[in-house]
Residue, then its C-alpha position, 0 to 999 in steps of 0.5 A: x730318262x730311263x723310259x725314254x732310253x727304253x723307248x728308243x731301244x725299241x724304236x719308239x719315238x718320244x717326240x714328233x714334229x707336226x710342223x717346222x720348228x715345233x716339237x711335241x713330247x709324247x706322253x709317258x702313258x703312251x710310251x708305256x702302252x706302246x712298249x707293252x704292245x711290243x712285249x716290254x714291261x714299263x708299267x712301274x719305275x722298277x719294271x722300266x729299270x729291269x727292262x732297260x737293263x735287259x735290253x741294254x745287255x742284249x744289245x751289248x752281247x748281240x753278235x748280229x742284229x735280227x736281220x741283215x740286208x745285202x744289196x747285190x753289187x754292194x759291199x756287205x753290211x757293216x754288221x758283218x764286216x765288224x765281226x771279229x776275224x776268224x768268225x765263220x759264217x754259214x748261210x742256209x740258202x732259201x732254195x731247198x734244192x740248192x747245194x749245201x750251205x755257203x760258208x765263209x771265214x772272216x779274215x783281217x783287212x788285207x788278208x786272203x779269204x773267201x769261201x771255205x774249201x769243201x764247205x759248199x763253195x758255189x761255182x759261178x757265184x763268187x765272180x764280182x761283176x758289178x751291180x749289173x749282176x743283180x738279175x742273175x744273183x751272182x756276187x758283185x763288187x761296188x761300182x768303179x770308184x766305190x767301196x769294195x767288198x772284203x776278200x773273204x766275202x762271197x755274195x749269196x744268191x738273191x733270196x731270204x736266207x738264214x745266217x749263222x755266225x760263230x766267233x772265236x771264243x764260242x759266241x754264236x748268233x743267227x739272223x735272217x739274211x735278205x739278199x736283194x737286187x739293188x733296184x726294183x724293176x722299172x717300166x720298160x719305157x714311158x707309158x700312160x694309163x688309167x686309174x679307176x675304182x673297179x667297182x665303179x666300172x660297170x658294164x651292161x653284163x655286170x651284176x651291179x658293180x664292176x668285176x674282173x671281166x670288166x677289168x680285162x675288157x677295159x685293159x684289152x680295149x684301152x691297150x689296143x685302141x688307146x695305146x694305154x700301158x697300164x690300168x691302176x685299180x683299188x685294192x681287191x682285198x677280201x672284205x669283212x662281211x657285215x650288214x652293211x659291209x664296209x665298202x672301203x677297200x682300204x680296211x679289209x679282212x685280209x690283204x693276202x687273199x682277194x674278194x670273190x665279189x669281184x668274180x665275173x660269174x659267167x666266166x667260170x668254166x663250170x658255170x655252163x654246166x650248172x644243171x639248174x638253169x632256171x635258178x641261174x636265170x632267176x639270179x641273172x635277171x636279179x643281177x640285170x635289174x640291180x645293174x639297171x638301177x645303178x646305170x639308169x635309175x641313179x642308184x648307188x652300188x650295193x655291194x651286199x646285194x651284189x654279193x648275195x646274188x653272186x654267192x647263191x650262183x657260186x653255190x650252184x657252180x661249186x656243185x658242178x664236179x671239176x674236170x680232172x685237169x681242173x681238179x689237178x689245178x685246184x689241188x696245186x693251188x691249195x698246195x701252193x697257198x698252204x696253211x695261209x689259205x686254209x686259215x683264211x677260208x676257216x675264218x670265213x666259215x667261222x664268220x658265217x656261224x659266229x659273226x665277222x669279228x673274231x673277238x666275239x667268238x667263243x673263247x677257244x675259237x679266238x685262237x687259230x691253233x686251239x683244239x676247239x678250232x681244229x675240231x671246227x676245221x674238221x666240222x666245217x670242212x665243206x664250207x672251208x673248201x667252198x671259200x678256198x674254191x672262191x679264192x682259186x676262181x678269183x685268182x684265175x680271173x686276176x691272172x686272166x685280166x693281166x694276160x688280157x692287158x699284156x696281150x693288148x700290148x700294155x707295157x705294165x698291165x694291171x697295177x694292184x694296190x696294197x692297203x696300209x692295214x687290215x680290219x682288227x676283227x678280220x681274217x689276217x688279224x685272227x690267223x696272224x694275231x701274234x704278228x699284230x700289236x694288240x691294243x694299237x691302231x695305225x693313224x696319223x699325227x696332228x699336222x697343219x691340215x688336221x689338228x686332231x690327227x687320225x685313227x684308221x682303226x687298223x692294227x699295226x704289225x709288230x716289227x719284232x715279230x716280223x723280224x723273228x719270222x724272217x718277214x714271212x707274213x710280209x713276203x707271203x703277202x707281197x708274193x700273192x699280190x704280185x703274182x698277177x700284177x704288172x705293178x704294185x702301188x703301196x698305199x702310205x709307203x712311208x709305213x715301210x719306215x715308221x707308223x703312227x701308233x694310237x693306243x686303244x681308248x686314246x685320241x690320235x693326238x696321244x700316239x707316237x711313231x714306231x720305227x720299222x726296220x726300213x731297210x729290211x722291209x724295202x729289201x723284201x719288197x724289191x726282192x719280190x718285185x724283182x722275182x715278179x718282174x713288177x714295177x713298184x709305185x709308192x704313195x708318198x703324198x703329203x709331208x714326207x722327209x726328203x731322205x725317205x723319198x731319196x731312199x725309195x728312189x735309190x731302190x727303184x720305187x716310183x713316187x706319186x706326184x699330183x699336179x695340184x701339189x707340185x709347187x716350188x715349196x722351197x722357193x716361190x711357192x708357184x707351180x713347179x715347172x714341168x722339167x723340174x718334176x722328178x722322173x721316178x714317179x706316177x704323175x696324175x691330176x688327182x686320186x680317189x681321195x681328191x676332187x676330180x679335175x673338173x670339180x677342182x676347176x669349177x670349184x664344185x669341190x668347195x661347195x661339197x665340202x662346205x655342205x658336209x661341214x668339212x671346211x676349216x675356214x669360211x666358205x667365201x675364204x675357202x672359195x677365194x683361196x681355191x680360185x686363186x690356186x686354180x687360176x695360178x695353175x691355169x695361167x701357168x698352163x697358158x704361158x706354156x701354150x698348153x691351153x689353146x682352148x682359152x679361158x672358160x673351157x673346162x673340158x679344154x682345161x682338163x686336156x691342158x692339165x694332161x698336156x702338162x703332165x706329158x711335159x714332165x719327165x714322169x715315167x708313168x702318167x695316169x688319167x683318172x678315168x672319171x676325168x675322161x668323162x667329166x665326172x665331178x664327184x669324188x669317189x671318197x671324201x676323207x673325214x666322212x662316213x655315211x654323210x657321203x656315198x664313199x666307194x659306192x658311185x659308178x662312173x658318170x659323165x659331167x651331168x652325173x649320169x652313170x656311164x657303162x663300160x660300153x658307153x665309155x669306150x665310145x664317149x666323145x669326151x674321152x677320145x678328145x682327151x686321149x688325143x692328147x696322148x697320141x705320139x707327137x713331138x710337142x707332147x713327147x709321149x711314147x706309145x708303148x710298142x713292146x709286149x715284153x714285161x718290165x722285168x724278168x719272170x722266174 
């Protein structure tokens, strides 16, 4: 009981439910290991007793929790209203240019109170005007008929502040105070757009893989010619270099900084001033040959070959002196990014010298703040500057892609993707090592679909370390990703609430859930999205508790709905009628981890999984089950008169699927770009490594022939599909006409 109680006090689950009516206890060894990763000693009965006494004593004596959340327009949290009368609250505001701290004194219920005179009262900040004040940061009461804020409460402006409380009798405490708007921004109207893996989007000018120039071009064309409102892409996080480099965009070195492999080299202003034109011409010829092998000779995308060519070109470009204006812009960028960028660039420089896993570096260099690391920082200053420069150049092209999207009339623009974690040997895990739980990996528990569970090899953040830092690493991460985004997709959004931790050396079946401060994580996300004027889309596929989806929806975070999974699971089990779909979602037919629609309709995906040894039942049984599911959906589409092409028309069925999506109330409707071409190959097959070319396939047509961006824009099949999205009464879609964003920008 002592170990279970200790685990509960630290947010560590002692059991889990893999399916309805089934409860599995977590092994004691797992609890001990997870608690150790959280800095809690539970190795012996005596240490459990001592740690439990310390934890319970701290809980009893705590005046405040580490983090408090205020949702603008709603009453203050119970932890504040429960403080003893006479307690003084001082709030040091996030904005360094603000007036003195806001001060309040808690009074008994029914008594007067408010901002203490002469202690930083903020004119214009105490008017309670309802939830609509969220955009201005003014104080607000609850809506009509709801609970009201106490008279002493004066809502602080939006931001992440520092709260100090002094109670009568001398007790005091400090806490992080997150003041967030009640909801994240939403799309300004209903819109449709494309989902695409950027590396797969080659043009004839690409250097062997899709780049940010191609992204800008796709956005400009599809926004103007097709009325698209957004382009959702894979994570562009910095990868861990290797031989070969892991091509997965979901196991990066750093989520805070982009990978320069996505640069369109010729768009860099200094490119035209490189004096050694012959060297550049040689590199361009190599790039053209690399692209030709992918587009015309059936080769896979070779990220390492692409990077080798681009790196050599970028070394030449970097030797060109910056103009005074460009130099000033670069210096401003360095100042804005600060220590975080310098650490990332130093990791890149050290990785060149010592390899890409910092655990294998000389011992002193494993600490980013050691004296030896400081000396290396000075010795490698030139390489550090090179890698800083690459991040800046990539940031400029990310901004250019979003400008191209908005200039083309897109209501949202580029939807960036946030991976669930980082590589344990990479930049973030080194620079922020105290924020990560050592010896732990994120994964998924066993369930009906995977009896062995999953270990993703990604170290989790320590909830206690995040809280102690005022969520600074998380805020910095979000701010960087949202800087040039119209929306942000959060992979495995359930991770805001809890994550499955797997101790090193143990199978995923011996993991457990560790809870996050979900309200704080969500409040910071909503706050940063509001500041950026960006939509938030959560990937909430699979088994998700209803209250999680309800909480996300209440705060304006859209969900993800995939057609084949939307059934009346609480009733008949049949396809869910379009009017019963949720409005707050991005609706689509498939994703990067699922079969393309043409493959599902034809059953090709079953044959592929059989050949890879991934089926859990016989081939005939699997084919029959999949055929039944597909036939059920096609019958549903036919009854709704969405399949005028009739049976046996695979391309017509793809169009029918998208007609159905437009019948739903979904705010955003996404078209998997390979579906527009008839491509039947998934970009990723979960459960495989080198058995399948994950993350290395270019866009292709129904015959499997690669399609360049220029050919895609003229593809008859794509245009026949996009006719479905032309405004017409039966389909009910709105072609975006506004050029304003989904929310205010500071």
